[in-house]
N, C-alpha and C positions, 0 to 999 in steps of 0.2 A: 410656838404648838406646832408650825410648820417644820421648822428645825428639826421637833421629836418624831414626828410624824415619818420624813423621810429617812431619818436615820435609823427608826425600827424598821420598817421597810426592806431597806438596804443590807440592814444586821441580819436580819432572818433569814435571806438570801444568801447571803456571802459564809454565815457561820461556819458551816461546815467544811469551808476552805482552810480557815485558820490552822487547822494542826497540822494538814498538810505544809503549809507555809512554814511554819514554827519547828518541824522537824528537818527543814533544808535550808534553815538560816545561813548556816557556813557557805551553802552555795552561792546566796545572793551577793558575796562580796567578790566573787570574780569579775572581772572586768569584761564586758561585751567587746569582741574581736570586730563585730559589725552586723546590720540589722539585718532582720530575718523578716519579710513578708510572707502574711499567709491570708489565702482565702479561705473559707469555712471547708471546701473539697480538699483543701492543699494541708490544713491542719489536722483532716481525718486521716489522710495519705500517711502523714508524718508520722501520726498516733500510732496506726498500724504497723509501722516499721518499728517503733522505737519505746512505745510505750512496754514496761515491764511485763503488764499483764497480757499483752498480746503475744508478746515474747512468749514467756513460757508457756502460755498455750500450742504455739509451736512445738515447743521441747516436747509437752505431752503428748502430740502425735508422732513423733520421731519413738518415743519411749514407748509406746504403741506399738511399732515396728519391731522393736527389739523384744517386746514382751511376747510376741507372736511368735518371732522366731526360737525365743527359749521355749516355748510350747510345743514347737515342732520338733526340737531338737532332742527332747524326751523319746520320741520313737525312732530316733536315728542312732545307727552304731556307736557306742563309746568304748576306747581304749583307755583303759587306764594300769599304773606300774605300781609296783611295791617293795620295797626293802623291809625285811624283818629282821633285826641282830638281838640275839639272847645271849645272855651270860649267864652260866651257874655259878653261882659262887659256893651254894652246896647240892651238888648233885642229887638226883632221884635215886634210892636204894631200890635192890629187889633181892629176892630172897637169895640164900646161900646156894652154891652149886651144887651140895647133896642134895638140897631141898627138890633141885631140880630133876635131877638125873638118879636118884635112888631111890625116886617114889614108882615101883611097876605101873602103878596106872596112870602117871602121866604121859600126856601125850609126846613131850620133851623127850621123856625117858625111853621111850617107844621109837623115837626117829631115829635120836643117835645110837640104839641099840644095833636099831639096822646097820646105820652106816658103819658101825664099828664091826659087825658083821663083813661087810665089804671089803674094808680098810683096818689091818689090824693097827697101823699107824694112828687112825683115828681112834680106836680103842684106849689106846696108851694113853693117847692127848688129852681124851675125855676122864679116864680112870686119874692123872695125875692131877689134871684140873679141879675133881672132885675134893681128892684126898689135900692139897693144899688149902682150898678154900673152905674147908669144913667147917661148919658156923660160923662163916666169917659172910658180910654182909656186901656184895658187889653194884657195879651201875653200870650200865651199856650206855649212857650218854655221855659225849665229850663236853667241855665246858664250854667252849665257842661256838655257837649255831648263827648260820648266817643264810638265809634264803631271798631270793630275790624272784617276781615273777612280774608278767603282763597279761592282762584278761581282754578280752573283747566279748562286751555284753551288746544285745541286740531286742528288742522287744517284739514278738511274735502277735501277740493277741492282749488288748487290755481297752475294755470299753472307755473306760475315762478316757484315755486318751485318744480315742475317734471322735468324740463328744467334743475335746477339746478345740482339736482340729475345726470342728467345725463352728467354734466360738469364737476364731480368730478375726474370721469378717468382720463380725461385730464388733469387736473391740478396736478393729480401726476405725470402724464408722462412728464410734463412741466419740473416741478421740479427735476424729474430724468436725464431727457436731459440736463439740465441748471449744471446739477453735472458733468454730462460727459464731457460736452463740457469747464468747469473750469476746470478739471484732466486733460484734451487734453492741454490744454493752459498753467498748472503748467508743464507737463511734457515737454512740447516745451521751457520755460523760464530755466528750470532745461537743457536740453542738450543742448542748445545755451551758456548758462554762463559755463555749464561744460569744454565746447570747448573752448572759450575764455580763460577760467584760465586756461589750461593746454596748449593755444598756448602761453601764456605769460609766463608759468613757464619755457617753453623748450626753450623759446628766453631769459631767464633772464639764466637759466643754460650753453646755449651755447656762451653767451655774455663771462658768467664767465670764461669758459674754454679756449675762446681765449683769454682773459686778461692774464692769466695765461702763456700760449706759448707765447703772444707778453712781457711780463715782462720779461720772461727769455732769449728772442730773444734780448730786450732793454739789459737789463746786459751783455750779452755776446758781444754787441756791442761798451759798454763802455769799457770793457775790450783791445778789440782789438784798439779800437781809443788811450787810454792809451800806446799800443805799438809803435803808428805811423801809423798804418799799414794801418788807414781810417779817412776822414774827421768829423772833429765836426757836418758838415751838418749832415750828416747821423745819427748820435745820436739823433741832434735835430730832425729832423723828426721822427725816432720812439718815442721820450720822446713824441711830440706832438699828436702822432696817440695815445698813451697811455692816455695821459689825456683825448683826446675827445672819447674814448672808456670807461673810468670809469664815464665820464658824463652821456654818455648813457646808461650805466648800472644802473646808480642809477636812472635815470628817468624809467626805464623798471620793476627798483624793482616797484618802488610804482605804476606803474600800474599793474602789476602781484598782489601786496596787493588789490589795487582795484578790481582785477578780481575774486579775491579769497574771498573777502567780498561780494562781489554779490552774489556770488555762494552759500555762507553760508544765504545772506538774503532770498534768491528764496528757499532754503531749509526749512526755518524755524530756522535755527539755530543762537544764539547768537556770534557776532561778535567776542566777544574773545576764543570760541572755537576750537581749534586745530585739524586740518582736513588734512589727506591726499587723494589726488585724485590719485587712482592706474592705472588707463589705460590711457596710454601716448597717444597722437594725432596719431602717426604710427599704435599703435595697433587699437585705433579706425579707422583708414582708411581703414584699412586692413577688415575691416567689412562691408564698404560700398559695396552694389551692382552698376557696373555702369551704368545697365540696366536702359533704360527708360519707362516708362510703356506708353504704347501708347493710351490705351483704358481707359475712364475716365467714369463711371456713378456717376453725382450728387447727389445718393441715398445713397452713402459711406459716406457722412459727415454727421455728427450731427445735424448741421444747417437744413439740408435737412427735417427730421423726425420733429424737433424743431419747421420751419415755419408752416410745414404740421399741425400739431397739433394747433397751433396759428390759423390757420384759419377756424378749428375747432371750436374752445372755440369763435371765433368772430361769428359763425352760430349759436350757440348756445345764443349767447347774443342778435343777432335779434329776434331770437323764443322766448326769454325771456321779450325783447323790446314788442313784439308785442301781447303776452298774457296778457299785462297790458289793453287789451280790453275786457278779459274774466270773468266773474264771479269768486267770491270766498267765501268760506262758509266756517266759523268758529265756533264748538261748544264750550259752556264754561257751567260748572257747579260752582255756587259760595254758599258759607255758610258763614252765619256770626252773630255776637252779636252785640247790639245796646242797652247805656242808656244814660237816662238824670236825673240829679241831680241836686239838689240846693246849695249842697257843695261837693267838691272833694271827701272829707274821704267817702262820702257817695257811692262810686261806691261798695265798699266791703261789704256794711252793708245790711241786709233786713230791710224793713219796714214794721209797722204795718198798715191793712186795716180793717174797719170795715164797712160791710155791713147792708144793712137794717134791715136784719131777727134779727141783733144783731152778727152773727157771726164774729170771728175777727182772721185774718191770719195775718202771715210774709211772706212776698214775695221779691224775690230780682226785683231790679232793671234792670235788663238784658231780654231781650227779643233777641229771637234768627229769623233768618231768611233763607232763604233758595232760590235758584232759578236753574233753569238750560233753557239754551236756545239755539238757533241758530243766528248768524250773518251773511247777503247774503250780499254782495256789488255787484252792478250793474254799470258796468259804463255807462255814458249814453252820456254823450257830454263834450268835454272838452277844445273847439274852439282850436283842431288841433295840443293839447300839445304832446297828446301820437304819434299822427302822425308824428310830427317832430321830435320826440326821436326814433322812428323805422328808420327813415329816416338816421339820423346820426351814429346810428350802422351798416345799408347797407354799407355808406361811410367809415366805419374803416374797413370794412371786404373788399372793394375792396381796399382799400391802403394795407391791410394786403395780400393779392393776389399780388397785383404790388410787392411787396415786396420781395414775393416767387419769380416769375419770375426774378427780378432784382437779386438774388443771385444765381440762376442757371446758367445766363449768368458772374455773376462774377466769379463765381466758374472755370468755365471755362476757363476763362481767366487766373485767380490764377495758372492754374495747366499749361497752357500754359507757362506760363513767368518763373514757376518757372523751369522748364524742360529746358528750354533755360537758364538759368543762369546756372543750375547745367552741362549742356554740357560744357558751357565755361567756368566753373570751372574746370572741368576736362582737358579740355586743356589748360588752363593756369598753373595747377599743373604740367603737362608733361613738359612744356617749362620750368618751373622756375627749376625743376628737372634738369634739361639739362644746365641749367644754373650754378647750383651748380656746378656739375659735371665738367664743362670747366674752373669754376672759382677755383677748388682745385687745377686741372692740372696746370693752370698757377701760381696761388702761391707757389706749391711745385718749380717748375722749377725757380721761381723767389728767392724763398729763397734759393736753392741751388747755383745759380750765385751770389746772393750777399755773401754768404760763401765763396764762392771761389774767390771773388772780382773780377768776370767780370760782377757784374752788381750792383746797384746805390740802396740806400735806396729809393730813390721815385717811382722805378718800385715795389721795396717789398711794401710799404705804400699803393701806390695804388691796386695792386693785395691785398691785404689783406681785404680792404676797399670793393671792389669786391665783395670777397668770402662772408664777414660778409651781405651782401647786398642782394646778390644771397641769402644767408643762409635764413634768417629774412623775406623774398621773399615766399620760399618755404615753411616755415611754414605757412604765412599767406595767401596761396595758398591751403596748408592742410586743413587748417580754415575754408576756405571760401567755400570747397568743402564740409567739414563736415556740415557747416552751411546753405548751399544751399538743402545739399540732406533732409535736416531738415525741410525747408520751402517746399520742394515737398512731402517730406510725409506729412505734414499739407495740402496742399494744397488738394492731392488725399485722405484725409479723412483716413488716416492709424494711426490705435487704439492701 
């Protein structure tokens, strides 16, 4: 029965670590190069540097800084360049020349009539084109078109941008607090796993020592039996007790290995690394202050500041949604080049142009253009879309406030519960220690009586089983005390 009870106790405590161990069994095959020794504080510091959760929290802080720069860059000048190439395999057509020039009411006809009056050559040219292109369709677009441009843009007025700038500081604060909370959780997990590993190790060591004593007692009893001074039943009882103890030791060894593997996993070590935990359960127990903290302020918890920051960010979000009703102003500067040619190879060539006066010039097909301007956007009516968006933001803000209120009440409950469990653990340790002392006296007396022949093996085996059970209970009571102290410190926000 003792074996079953102890196995159940250990299995409940270490079952959660089995998945972590099984997921890393390949690493356990690695050969350790050297043995690393860790006190509790050494293990915590190592984990804060090597645990992947702690590393990811640090990366989130860096990510928040880059996110803030992304927000700031929205209001800084931006420069973009573009290239646009178009090939008209079927060019757009325009009305025939006679429809352009022969309609007396057409502005085109009036313009070119004026030019014809000023220069007879132009009149003759227009007349010939009109006769030759009568009832024909013509195009004023060349097949190959290429344009390039570069544009500078600057936000001059945007309410959403300026509100976003206010929120950047809180984004950084949130990342920092999240890292602190992650570090606290890593520290808490290391403390609990360190305690569990040491409790399992001490249970393993104690049972091994008991086995050596019981083995010697069994061997001595066999010699006495051979001399005919005791019955074989006495020997059989001791051999049965030794067999049960060996089975219990095997189970405890396995659970101790799992506990140590969990410790390595929490620290960020490979499961094949050899480590030694230098602080025993008794040493760690002596460092515990048994006093209960009566006064508790939720502001001591990292979550308090984190939720406060979240509420502020929600407030900025509502303001930013409201700013969607306000105008925005953007300035821009654009400069570009454009060319149209019949053949693609002509983009880089100059063409000859002959003027009416006989002058011949070589001109590039590229034409430049530049512009500067402002773009003002004024929201007028959106059928209530922005109002609905603002209302959603307000509801999210209220939910965040509700979470904040719920945290304060839950934190007070956690403190009260953890203090009650800590008090109970202190009492449990006190009584189990008394039980161990009494069990040791009973076992010593039974052992003396057995050796002197006035006692029997049944009493001796029973006394030994009671001692083992109470000793393991005492180790578990110390573990429970240390664990509940860690729970209480976490609830109080001790950093």
